[in-house]
N, C-alpha and C positions, 0 to 999 in steps of 0.2 A: 344369488341363489346359493342355498346351503349345500354342502357336500353330500352326495349320496353315500349311504352306509352299506358296506358289504361285510357279511359275516362269512369267514372262511372256516370250514370244518374239515380237518385232515389230521391224522395222527402221525404223519411223517413230517418232522420239523423242517427238513430241507425243502419240501414242497410247500409247506405253509409259508415259510420265509420267502420263497421265490414268488408265490402268488401275492403275498402281502406287499413286498417291495414293488412289484410291477403295478399293482392296483393303486398304491399310494403315489407312484410316479404319474399315474394317469389322473390323479386328482380325487380319488375316493378316500373316504374315511374307512378304515379297516380294523376289525378285531378278529382274533382267532381263538377257536377252542379245539380240543384234541380228542374228544369222544362224543358219542351221540347223545348221551344224557345231558351233557353240558349245554346243548343247544337251547333247551327249554328255559333255563334260567337266564341265559344270555339274551335271548330275544326279548325278554321282559324289560331288561335294563337298556339294551342297545337299540332295539327296534330297527333291525336292518331293512333296507329297501330290497335286498336280494341276498340269497344264500348260495355260496359255492360249497357243495356238499359231497365229500368223498363217500364212496359206497362201503368200503371195508373199514369199519371203525370199531373200537372197543366199546363194550357195554351195550350199545345199540347201533345196529348198522344203518346205512343210509336209507335203505328201503323202509325200515321201521320208523326212522325219524320222519321221513317224507309222509308216510301213511298217517302217523300220529298228528302231524301238523295239519294235514288236510281234514282229519276227523274233528279237529278242534276248530275247523273253519278258518284256519290261518292260511291265507292265499298268497303269502309272500312268494315271489318267483324263486325257483330253485334250479340251479344248474348242477347236475350230478356228474361227478368225476369217477372214473373206474379204469382199472387196468384191463378189465374184461372187454374184449372187442366183439364178442358174438352179437349178432343182431338180436337174439332172444334176450340178452342182458339189457340191451338198449331199450327194447320194448318193455321189459319188466320195470325199468326205471320210470318210464313214462306212465306205465300203468299205475304206479304208486303215487303219481301226482307231480313228478318233476316236469319242468317246462322245457328242459333241454338236457342233453347227455353228451359228454365229451370223454374220449378215451385217452388214457395216459400211454406214452408221453404226449404232451400237447404243447402248442405254442402259446406262451403268455399273451402274445399279440392277438391270437384268435380268441382266447378266453375274454380278453378285454372287448374285442369286437362284438362278441355274443352278449356280454353284459350290457354294452352300450345299446345294442339293438333292442333288447328286452326293455330296458329302462326308457329308451326313446319312445317305444310304442306305448308304454304306460303313461308317459307324461304328455304326449301329443294327442292321444286318442280322444279325450273329452272335448278339446277345442275343435278338432277336425269334424266332429259329428254334430256340433251345435245343439246338443241335448235334445234332439228330436225323438219323440217316442215312436217306436216301430212296432207294428202289429203283424203277426204271422198266424192268422187263425186264432187259436187259443193261446198263442205265445205272445207276450208283450215284453218288449225290451226297452229299458230306460237307460240310454247310454250315459247321461250325465251322472246318474247314481250308480252306474255299472251293476244294474240289477235286471233280473229276468224272472218273469212269472209264467206259470203254466196253469191254465184254468184258475187263475187268481192266486195260486200258491207260489211262493218264492222258490226258485231253483238255485242251488249252489253250484256255480261254475268256477273253475280255476281262472286266473287271469288270461291264460292263453286260450282256453275254451271260449271265454267271452269275446276275445279279440277275433278269433276264428269265426264265430257266429256273426259278429258285426261286419267283418270283411265280406262274408258271403251275402249279407243283406245289402251291402253297398253295390254288389254286383249281381243282384237277384236276377235270375233268368238266364244268366250267362254261364257257359261251361268254362270252368277254371281248371287248368292243369295242376298237378301236384306241385310242379316247380313254380307256377304263378302264386300258389298259396304259400309256398315256402318263402318266397320273396316278399309277398304282401303282408304276411302275418308274422313271420319270424325275422324278416328283414335280412335274409341271407342272400347276398348277391354273389353267390358261387354255387356250384353244383353240389348241393347237400344231399343228405339221405332223406328222400321223400317219404320213407316209411313213417317218419315222425308225423306227417300229415295224416296218414291213414289211422294211426293210433288216436290222434285227437278227434278226428271225425267220428270214430267208433265211440269214444267217450261222450262226445256231444250228442250223438244219436241216442245213447242209452238214457240221457237226461231229458231230451225234448221230444222224442218220437214215441208214439203209443205202441208201435210195432217195428222193431229194428229190422226185421226180415223184409218188410215192405214199407220202407220209410216214406213218410208223407211230405217231408220238407227237404231233406238233404238227399239228393238223388245221385247215385253213382253212374257216371258215363263211362262205359267199359273202355279200357285201354287209353283213357284220356284223363279223367279227373272227376270233379263233382260240380253239381249245380244246385242252387237253392231255389226251390219253387214254393208257391203258396197256393195250395189247392182251393182255399176259400176265396182266392182272388181279391182279398182285401188289400189294396195297394197302399203303400206308405212310402215316405221319402226320407232320405238322409240329408236333404238340402236344408 
């Protein structure tokens, strides 16, 4: 199996060197750039499997980089790093399309664990679902192709939004707590910030629900979590 490629984007050489050293020790191929604009040239030549992206960067900040990548329909997973620890900053990072958000200072071991979790989910998901087409009313999911259509038109989902939708489908009709979703989708086997779940649910609803105030498919269960239902009752299987 070829090495997974990680692009590290941070303008602090000491942090870049620390991340690069630890990732290489963990078996990854790593390249570093030091400003936001450099990302777009590097991804063409390096084609990373994941980007570790600092928020505060010269020329173009992490929010701008993340937003531009998503507008280009580049769905490469992104872990955003920031010294800002306010919940609103974390939510902003996720709102701009990041898959995860870590605050500085951070443990290199935890960063590696989160990278492994994201890449593991991406690599094992197609085999686990056996490429079965899933129908949810006007929504059709093609797991093998990682594609979703609504009324026959393709929907652009981030990798994490796709995985979240698929996980909900696997447990359709069951009430899932935020912690269960955090473990099942993000593979975090620790007490993480479950607000990340709420943000991704909100983004997913924006893309698949005709009315997000009265959602048809992803239902909030007060003080518990979420449940996926299919009001058309067209049943499908992941088996």
